[in-house]
VOTI-66072 format. One record per residue: residue in one letter; x, y, z of N, C-alpha, C in turn. Coordinates in steps of 0.05 Angstrom, whole numbers, plus 5000, padded with zeros to 4 digits. Layout:
<nodes>
AXYZXYZXYZ
...
</nodes>
This chain:
<nodes>
M474653044786472552854791471452734766
D473052734744472152634718471252344720
L472152204741471551914744468551874746
F467052064758464252024764462452164744
Y463552274723461852394702460552174686
R458252234676456852034660458451974634
H459452184623461152164599463752324605
P465852194614468252334621469252494597
P470052744601470952914579473652834569
N474252934545476952894533477652604531
N475752444522476252154520478752094503
R479152254482481452214464484052284478
N483952484496486352554511487152324529
F485152164539485751924554487651744538
L486851704512488451534495491151654489
L491251914484493752054477495752024500
S494852054525496752034547497851754551
E496451554540497451274543498851184518
S499151354498500051264471503051264468
F504551344488507451344485508851214509
D511151104504512750974524514851174535
C515151194561517051384572519851324563
F520451074556523151014546523751164520
D521751194503522251344478522651644483
G521351744505521452024511523952114526
F524751964546527052054562528651814574
G528151574563529751344571529151244599
H531051084608530750964635533450994650
G533351124673535851164688535451304714
N537051514719537051644745534351774753
F532951874733530352004739528451804751
Q528251564739526451364750527451244776
K530051214779531251114803530751294827
R530951554822530451754843527551744851
T525751734832522851714838522251454853
L523551234846523150984860524051004889
L526351124894527251154922525351324939
I524351544927522551714942519951564947
C519051404928516651244932516951044954
I519350914956519850724977519750855004
V520951095006520851245031518051315039
S516351395019513651475025511951235035
V512550995025511050755034511850695063
I514450725070515350685097514150885116
V513951135106512851355123509951305129
V508351245109505451205114504950955131
S506650755128506350515145507050575174
S509150735178509950805206507750975219
H506551155205504451315216501951155221
S501350965203498850805206499050615229
Y501350505235501650315257502950425282
L503150695283504450815306502950755332
Q500350765332498750715357499150435367
S499550245348499949965357502649935371
V504550115366507150095379507250245405
I505950485406506350655430503850665448
A501750525441499250545457498350265465
R500150105474499449835482498049845510
D496649625515495249605541497249585563
V496549695586498249695610496649615634
D497849475652496549395676496049635693
H493549665703492749905718490649835739
W490350015758488349995779487750265790
C485650285806484850545817487150655834
G487650915831489951035846489251105874
R491351135891491051215918490251515920
P488851595940488251875943490752045947
P490652295940493052465943493952465972
H496552475976497852496002497352236019
S496652016006496251776021498951646028
N499151536052501551406061501551106057
M499450996045499250706042501050616019
S502150376022503750266001501850165979
A502950125955501350035933500049765938
Q501549575951500449315956498249325977
A498649495998496649516019494049646007
W494449835990492149965977490549765960
K491949595945490549395929489049205947
N490249125969488848925987486349045999
E486349306006484149426020482049546002
A482949665980481149835964480249725938
I481549525928480949425901479449155903
P476949145892475448895893476448705872
L475348465873476048255854473848235833
D474548195808472648155786471647865787
A469847805769468747535768470847325761
D472947395747475047205741477147175762
G476747315785478547285807480947485806
Q481047645786483247845783482348105796
L484348265804483848525815482448705794
S480448845803479049025784480849245775
R480649315749482349525738480849795738
C478249785741476750035737474850115760
R474849955781473050015804474549985830
Q473550115851474650095878472350115898
Y473050025923471050055944470550345950
E468050405956467350685962468750785987
I468850626008470250696033472150466039
P474650486030476450256034476850176063
E476750366081477250306109475150126121
E472750126111470549956121470549696107
T471549486120471849226107469149096101
N467049176115464449056110462849186088
N463849416078462549566057463449456030
S461549336015462249215989461349385966
R460449625971459649805949462149905934
T462049895908464349985892463550225875
I465550385867465150615850467350615829
P466850765807468950785786471450935797
C473650875784476151015792476051305785
K477251465802477551755796480251805783
Y482251655790484851665778486151395780
W488451355766489551085764492551085770
E493350845777496250785779496850565760
Y499450555752500250365730502650205739
D502949975726505349815730507849975722
E509650005741511950185736513650095713
D513849835708515549745686514349805658
Q511649825657510249865631509350145627
A509050305648507750565646509150745626
M511750755626513150945609513150865579
T512350615573512450525546509850565530
T507850675543505250715530504050985536
L502851105516501551375521499051355537
R497951105540495551075556495851175585
S498251135596498751215623499151515625
T500051645604500551935605497952085607
W495952005591493352145591491051975602
D491651765617489651595630487551505610
L488451375588486651285568485850995574
V484650945597483850685606481050705617
C479850465621477150445631475150615615
G473650785628471750955614472951155595
R475451215599476851415582478051285557
Q477651015553478550885529477151005504
E474851115508473451235485475051465473
L476651595489478351815479480451695460
F481451455466483451325449482051235423
R479651135425478251045401477651285383
I477151515395476651755379479251825364
A481551795377484051845363484451665339
L483751405342483951215320482051295298
L479551365305477651445286478551695271
T479751875285480752125273482852075252
E484651885258486851825239485751695213
R483851515217482651375193481051575176
V479551745190478051955175480052135159
A482352195172484352355158485352225133
S485751955134486651815111484651825088
V482051805096479951815075479852095063
V479752295080479352575070481752665054
F484152615064486552715050487052545025
G486552285026487052115003485252184980
V482652204986480652274965481252554954
T481752744972482153024963484753044947
A486852924957489452944942489252824915
G488052584913487752454887486152614867
S483852714876482152874858483453134850
V484653274869485953534862488353494845
S489853274848492153224832491453174803
D489053064798488053034770487453304758
R486853504774486153764764488553944761
F490253954782492354154783495154044781
G495453774779498153664776498953504800
R500853324796501853154817503753304836
M505553444825507753564841506753784860
P505053974852504154174872502754054896
I501153844892499753714914501753564931
L503753434919505753284934507353474952
L508253694941509853884957508254004980
A505654064975503954164997503553945018
A503153695010502653485029505153435046
V507553435034510053395048510453625069
S509753865062510054085080508254055105
V505753975100503953935122504853695139
L505953485126506853255140509153315159
L511053475150513353535167512453705192
V510753905187509954075209508253925229
S506353765220504553625238505953405253
T507953275240509453075254510953195278
M512253415273513653555295511753635317
S509353735310507353815329506453585347
S505853355335504953135350507153025369
C509553035360511752935377512153105402
F511653365401512153535424509553625437
A507253495431504753565443504753495472
R503653675489503453625517500553595527
S498653645509495853595516494653395496
Y492753235505491653025487490153145463
P488453345466487153455443489153565422
F491253695431493253795412494653555398
Y495153345413496353105401494552985380
V491952965385490152845366489953015341
V489953275343489853445320492453415303
G494753405317497253355302497253095288
R496152885301496052615288494152615264
F492052765266490152785243491552885218
F492953105221494353215197496753055189
A498052925208500452765201499552515185
Q497452375195496552135182495352205154
G493752415153492552485127494652565106
S496552735114498652825095500452595087
A501052405106502652175099501252005078
T498551975080497051825060497151965033
A496952235033497052385008499752354995
T501952375010504652344998505052074986
Y504151875000504351594991502751554965
L500351664964498651644940499951774916
I500852024919501852174896504552054887
N506251974906508851854898508451594883
G506451434891505951184877504951234849
I503251434845502351504819504551614801
M506251784813508551894799510351674789
L510951484806512751264799511651114775
F509051054776507750904755507851054728
E507351314730507051474705509751544692
V511951544706514551614694516151364688
T515151124695516650884690516050774662
T517950654649517550544623515550304624
H514250254602512150054601513149784611
G515549704602516649444609517249414639
N517749644653518549624681516349714700
R514049794690511949904707511149714730
P510149474724509249304747511549234766
I513949174755516149094771517049324789
H517149564779518049794796516149854818
V513549844813511649894834511649674855
V511949424845512149194864514749224880
L516949294867519449324880519349534902
A517949754897517649964918516149844942
G514049694937512549574959514149364974
V515649204958517148984970519349094989
V520949284978523149394994522149535018
A519949695015518849845037517749655058
S516449435050515249245069517449105085
V519649025071521848895085523149085106
V523649335097524849525115523049585139
F520449625133518549695154518249465174
D518049215164517848985183520248975201
L522649005190525049005206525049235226
W524049465217523849705234522049645258
V519749525253517849465275519049275295
V520349065286521648865304523749005321
M525349175310527449315325526249505346
I524249655338522949845357521649695380
N520249475374518849325395520849205414
A523249145405525249025423526349215443
G526049475439527049675457525249725481
R526449845502524949905527524850195532
A524750355511524750655515521950745521
S521751005529519151125534517651155507
W515051185510513451195485514051445469
R514851665481515551895465518151855449
V520051715461522551655446521951455424
K520251255430519451065409518051205386
Q516251385393514751535372516651685354
G518551835366520451985351522151815332
I523051585342524751415326523051275304
F520651185312518951025294518151185269
I517551445273516551605250518851795240
S521251745248523551905239523951895208
P523251675194523551675165521951895151
T520052015166518452235154520252455144
F522452515157524052745150525752685125
L525852435116527052375090525452485067
M522952545072521252655051522152935042
L523953055057525153315048526453285021
T527253045013528553004987526653074964
T524053074970522053134949522553414937
F523453594954523753874945526153904926
F527853694924530153714906529653604878
S527253494873526553394847523753464840
P523153724837520353814832519453794803
L519653554790518853524763516053404762
E514353524745511653434742511553174726
S509353024728509052784712508552864683
P510352794664509852864636507352744625
R506652504634504352364624501752524632
W501752634656499452794664499253044648
L501553164642501553414625500453354597
V501153124586500153044560497053004562
A496152874583493352824587491753084588
K493053294598491653554600492253734575
G493653624556494153774531496253994534
R497853984555499954184560502654074549
L502854064522505053934510507654084512
E507554354513509954514517511354444544
E509654444565510754374591511754084592
A510253904579511153624578513853604565
E514253754543516853744530519153844548
E518654054564520654154582521353934603
V519353804614519853594634521353364622
M520553284597521853054584524753124579
L525353364571528153444565529753444591
A528553534613530053524639530453244648
A528453064644528752784652530852644634
A530752714608532652594589535552674597
E535852914605538553004613539452854638
L537652804657538352654681539152364674
N537752254653538251984645540451954624
S541752174617543752174596542652064570
F540152144564538752044540538752264519
P538852184493538952394472536552584474
L537152834476534953034478533253044453
Q534452974430532952984405530552784406
S530952564420528852364421526452464436
A526952614458524752724473523152924456
A524653094441523253284424521653144402
C522652924392521252774371518652654381
V518752554406516252434418514152654421
V514852884430512953104434511853194407
E513553194387512753274360510653074349
D511252814354509252614345506652644360
L506752714385504252764400502653004389
R504153204381502853444368501353364342
K502653194327501453094302498952934308
Q499052774329496652624337494352804345
V495053024359493053214368491653334344
E493153394323491953504299489953314285
K490453054289488752854277486352774295
L486252874319484252784338481352834329
P480653054315477953094307476952874288
D478752754273477952544254478452264266
F479152254291479952004304477451854313
T477251594308474951434316475851234336
L474451214358475151014379474450734370
T476250554374475850274368474450134390
E473849884386472449724407474249694431
T476849654427478649634449478849884465
D478850114451479050374464476650434481
S474450304476472050354492472350284521
M474550144528475150084556475450344572
L476150564558476450814571473950974574
G471650854566469050994569468251024598
G466351204602465551264630464351034644
V462650884631461250654644463350444652
S465150384634467250174641468950264664
I469750524664471450624686470050614712
R467550704713466050704738465550424748
K464950234731464549954739467049844752
R469349894739471849804751472449934778
A471750194779472250344804470650234827
V468050184823466450074845467449804854
S468149634835469249374842471849394858
A473549584849476149624863475749734891
F473749914895473150014922472449794941
A470549614932469749404950471949204956
L473549144936475748954939477849064959
Y478549314957480649414974479649455003
F477049505007475949505034476449235047
C475849015033476248755044479148695049
I480848765030483748705033484848865056
A484249115058485249285080484349185107
Y481949095109480948985135482548735143
A482948555124484448305130487348365137
V488648535121491448605126491748735153
R489948915160490149055186489848865209
V487948675208487648485229490148315233
V491148205211493548035212495948185223
L496448425213498748585222498348665251
F495948725259495448785288496348555306
L495648315297496548075313499548055314
V500848095291503748065290505148285307
V504148525305505548755319505048745349
T502548675358501848715386501748455402
R501248225389500847985404503047775401
A504347785378506347575373508947615388
S510347395394512947415407515047515387
Y517347585397519447675379520347455359
I520247205368520946985350518946975327
V516346995333514346995312514547235294
Q515247465305515547705288517947665269
W520147555279522447515261521747295240
A520247095248519346885229517547005208
A515747175216513947305196515547485177
F517547615187519247785170520747605150
A521847385159523247205140521347085119
A518947005128517046885109516247095088
T515847335097515047545078517247595057
V519747595065521947635047522047405027
L521647155037521846925019519546914999
C517347045005515047044987515347224963
F517147414965517347614944518547504918
P520647344918521647244892519647084876
P518146884888516146754872513946934863
M513247144880511147334871512047484846
L514547574846515547714822515547534798
H516247284802516247094779513447044769
L511447014787508746964778507547204764
L508247444772507147684760508047704730
K510347574724511247584696509947364679
T508747164692507646934677504646904679
V503447014701500646964706499147234707
P496847254695495247504697494747584727
M494947834733494747924760492047854773
L489847864757487247804769487047514777
K488247334761488247054768490047004793
Y492247144794494047124818492547214843
M491147444841489747544865487447364873
R486047254854483847064860484846834877
T487146724869488246504884489146584912
C490346824913491346924939488946994958
F486747094947484447154963483346894976
A483146684960482146434970484046324992
A486646334986488646225006488646385031
L488646655029488646815053486046795069
G483746775055481246735069481246475084
T482346265072482446005086484246025111
L486546155107488446185130487246335153
T485946555147484846715169482546575184
C480946425169478746265182479946055200
L481945905189483245705206484645825230
L485946055226487246195248485246275269
S482946355261480846425281480046185298
L479845955285479145715301481445625319
L483845655310486145575326486545755350
I486046015347486346195369484046145389
A481646095380479446035398479945775413
A481345585401482045335414484545355430
E485945585430488345635445490645445438
L490845385412493045225402495245415393
V496945495411498745715407500845665385
I502145435386504345385367503345365339
I501145225335500045195308498945465298
S497645615316496545875308498846075300
D501046055314503346225307504346165279
A504445905272505345825246503445925224
F500845905229498946015210499046315208
L499646445231499846745231502246835213
V504446685215506746755198506046735169
A504746515161503946485133501946695124
A499946755142497946955135499147235131
K501147295148502347555146503847585120
A505347385112506847395087504947415063
L502847265063500947265041499347535040
A498647635063497147885064498748115052
T501348125058503048335048503348325017
T503648085006503848054977501248134963
V499048044975496448114963496048414962
N496648544983496348834985498048984963
I500548894960502249014940501248974912
V500548724905499648664878497148814871
F495348834890492848984884493349274878
I495249394892495949674887497049704858
V498749514850499749524823497449494803
Y495749304808493449254790491749494786
T491049634808489349874806490650094791
Q493250114793494750324777494350284747
E494250034739494049964711491149984701
L489149984719486349974711485350234699
F486550464708485350724702487250894685
P486151054667487851234651488951464668
T490851594657492251804672490452024682
A488552114666486852344672485152294697
V484552044704482851994727484251804747
R486751754742488151564760488351664789
G488851914793489052024820486352004835
T484152074821481552054834480851764842
A481351584823480651304828482351184851
C484951234849486751124870486151254897
G485451514897484751654922482351524935
W480251474920477851354931478451064940
I480150924925480850654933482250654960
L484150834963485550864989483550945011
G481651115004479651185024478050955034
F477150785015475650545024477550355039
G480050345032481950185048482250285076
A482250555079482350675106479850605122
L477550595109475150515123475250225132
G476450055115476849775122478749745146
S480849905146482749905169481350005194
L479650205192478150305215476350095227
C474949955210473149735220474849525233
A477249465222478949265234479949365262
D480649625264481649725289479549685312
F477049725305474949685326474349395331
S474449225310473748945314475848795330
V478448875327480548735342480548805372
R479049015378478849105406476249025419
L474748845407472248755419472848615446
E471348695466471748595493474748615502
D475848855497478648915504480548725491
G480048655466481848495450481648195456
K479548105470479347825477477947665455
R476747805435475347655414476747715387
I479347685386480747715361479947495341
D479047265351478147055334475747135317
V474047305328471747405313472747585290
A474647765296475747935275476947775252
L478347565259479547395238477447255221
A475347155235473147025220471847215200
V471447465209470247665192472147725168
A474747735174476747785152476547565131
G476447315140476247095121473747105105
S471447175118468947195103469047415083
L470147645090470347865071472147785047
L474247645052476047565029474547375010
Y472947185021471447015004469347174988
A468047365002466047534989467247714967
S469747794972471147974953471647834926
M471647574926472047434901469747484881
L467347564892465147644875465647924863
G467048094878467548364869469248374844
R470848174840472648174817471148144790
L468548084792466948044767466848304751
G467148534765467048794751469748884740
L471748714742474448784734475148634708
P476648764690477548624666479448404672
R479448194655481147964660484048044658
N484748214639487448314636487548614635
T489548734648489949024647491049104620
T491149364615492149464590495049384585
V496649394606499449314604499749024597
E498148854610498248564605497348504576
C495248654567494348614539496648684520
A498048904526500248984508502448774508
K502948654531505048454533504248204516
M501648124519500747884504500747944474
T500048184466500148254438502948234427
A504848354443507648344435508648054434
K507747894453508647614454507647464430
R505047504423503847374400505347464375
A505947724374507347824350510047694347
S511447674370514147554369514047264361
V512047114371511746834364511146804335
Y509346974325508646964296511147034279
T512647234287515047304272517047074272
R517346944296519246724297518446494279
K515846434278514946214261515346284232
M514846544225515246624197518246604189
L519946684208522846654202523646364199
E522646194216523245904214522245794187
H519845874179518745784154520445874130
M521246134131522946234110525646094109
K526646024133529245884133529045604121
R526845464128526445194116526045214086
T524645424077524145454048526745504034
L528445674046531045724033532845484033
E532745324055534345074055533444884034
K530744854031529744664011530444753982
S530245023977530945123951533845093945
G535545123966538445093963539144803957
T537744613970538244333965537444253937
S535144343928534244273901536144383880
R537144623884539044743865541644573864
S542444473887544844313888544544053873
H542143923876541643673861541543733831
A540443953824540244023795542944063783
T544744193798547444243788548943983784
T548643803803550043543801549143383777
S546543383772545443233750546343333723
L547143593721548043713696551043673692
G552443523710555243463707557143673717
C556043863733557744073744559443963767
K561844053768563643953789564644193805
T565244123830566344333847569144393839
P569844653836572644723828574644613848
V576944523837579044403854581244603858
S582144623882584244823888586844733876
M588544923868591144853857592944723877
N592444763902594144633923593544343926
D591144263916590443983919591943813899
</nodes>
């Protein structure tokens, strides 16, 4: 919890852990590629768990059920026992008290329910009667999952800063596998909710730690691109996965098993239990850091001597630490600066998560298959220009533009849905979905670069926690009046995105990585100009010497062959 100390300890260790490039220590190769693949899987896993209820808990047509041992047909029962609502539709939650008495108009709530036969097997609502007054039980399940994301995310991030990334990751994966199996085979609703609590929370923890691990073991030049690539590939695969699952007509239990089946790919984590060397350096455990660097260098076919040299240089820096003075630039690692950035990032990600959740809820549950495929294609097409812009434009400037664009899109989409302009609203939904996905990925990359290694887990854990709260608020807002006021949820999303532009005032204009890139670029430009100047000087001096030689009567030697 060093993030919240008034004066974070070991300020110089913060600098030491950021003072070396992984490329110098163990190169770039199989070690980073393996970490990247595991990170991609973890993003798919947490996405599948987060949106599971949207796939298997859709609304289903229902009405009050017939009494036990009744011989009435379903249609006859509807005609005699089910009253009409104000909109002229059969009531879903009430029935006549005495159906046989046609003059009796008194109604009572349903005791049990019947469901549309074509839809009943595709949703868990019919299995545990999560309709009408019992919908609160379903909302409790949603609340439980979001609380799990907050609790597990914050806890895993903070504990990983204390005890290491890998021990927490292995523990989270173990809990994830057991709880996923438990929820798949649950036969009672309370047992199912408990299983989902631990599955959602541990999925969030594995996603968090894997993302941090990827960032910390990647070379400086590849850091943003690798983290973005993990999000891009995972988003594309997950979107395709959702479309394919939604196209099927299987029972909700089969859908659940297939949809969260990527969870079992996390078993690969146990085959690469290497700790983050950067975290070990931040904690002053240089001997262990050297062992990890040597193992990573061997995987990358990198000279082992280079890894040993990097650790030796770090040891020399440690000896100089008592006489080391922090510069003005290094003061960015001070406690006040870190806390200010953290609070701004918390507020921003709450707004982003709310907007992303609302937009994805519309795509997953309301859009036709054509719109879902169009949203998938638009998202894929957005990634190449996003990668290009990240190389040329500061991330904060990129996000500011995206916030304004996405806020405008969601507000317009709210108006279009309220006006029931289906075709135009579908087009705006496709654009909003693509933009929301890119904004979410870029912000995650940005927050990784904002915080030093020693507090990165705590900061990112709390950021994910606030994101889970934003998703929770979105889950409840999209279900206002049984989902009939989705336009209100979109309007709130747009307002939050506009308000979030104020939150960026607490964030630095450029991250540490971007500053390093600009410094290197300025240095290269300066060097190039100096070389050009030297070249022109040499050319001028050569020309003057040539003229001087000619004026003295010197002649160029003639070959004997001439």
